[in-house]
N, C-alpha and C positions, 0 to 999 in steps of 0.2 A: 471537449471541455473537460476538465478535472476540477473538482470543488470538494473542500471537507468543510462541514456544517455551514454550507452556504457560502463560504470564501472562496471565491475563483482563483484557481492558480495559473501560472503561467505557463505556456507549451514546455513540456519536459523536452530533455534530451532523448531520455529513455524509460518507457514504461514495460515492465515486465509482468505477465500475470500466470502464477501458477495454480493450477487447479490439483488438489491433492485429496484423495479418497482417504476419509477418516472413519475409524469405528468401525463396528459390525463384525461378525464373525465369519470364520470361513473353514469348511471342513469338506470332507468326502463324502459323498452319498454311496449306497450298496452297489450302484454300477462304477464306482471308481471316478465319478466326475466332481469337478470340484465346484461347491456352491457356496455364495456368499450372500449375507442378510444383513442387513441395516446399515450398508454402507452410504457414506453422505459426501457429498464434493464441500471440500473448504476452500478458500481462495487466500494464496499472498499476493500481496501487488506491491512490487517495488519501484518506485518514481526515482529519476535522477535529474538533475539539472547540472550541467557546465556552471553555468553562472545564475545568482539569483542577487536581486539590489537587496539591500538592508532592512529596508522598510517592509519588503514581502515577506523576509525571512523571519522578521520579528512578529509579524502577524500570524503566519503558518505556526511559529514557536509558541503564541498565545493560546490560538486554537488548541494545539496539541497539548499544552502543559495543565489543562483543565483536568485532564487524565479521564480514565472510564472510556465508554464506546461512544464514536461518533459516526456521522452519515459521510461515506465518500462515492461520489458520483464519479465515473470512470469509462473509458473504452473497454468493453470486453470482448474476446474472441468467440465466444459464443454467443453470446446474445446482443452484440454492437455497441450496446451502451447499458450501463450497469450502475444500480444505488445499492451499496452494500454497508452493513453496520459492522465496523471494525474497530480494532484498537491499534495503538503504535507500539511495533515491536523494536523497531531502532530509527535513532535519526543521527544522522552525521553532517556534517558542515567543516569546512576548514578555508580560514583566510588566506586567500592568494595575493592580495594587495592591500597597502593602506594608503587612501588618498585623503589628506585634510585630516589625519589623525581618525579617521574612519573606516573600519576595514570593508573591503571588498569580498564576498562571498563566493567559494567555488565547489564545486563537486558534492552539492548539496543531495542527501538521499535519503528516503522513508521506506520503511519497510512495514505495513500494514497486514493485519491478519485478520480474515473474517472472523465475526462472532461464533 
């Protein structure tokens, strides 16, 4: 199950987790070996839905439009389930069809970065 600030989201078409080493210093010691210090892992999570109902997208957008940081609960490749504090880096959606003057949404995508 995926949720943002307690808002349960529908099952996505795709969920990609990038684990990126950040910060720290690296240098060679007297033996010629590479030594790294202070490296921390940060995660970037990209979630994609092929289709999403308008009311679900509106609820999600309201949570994200508050700005700042929020809590994301998602499946993680290293710890099976993870809760992280993150911010929105990118949010996209496109209209694929109108029915009764209401848009139907497709290719909804979120990119979230760990604090």
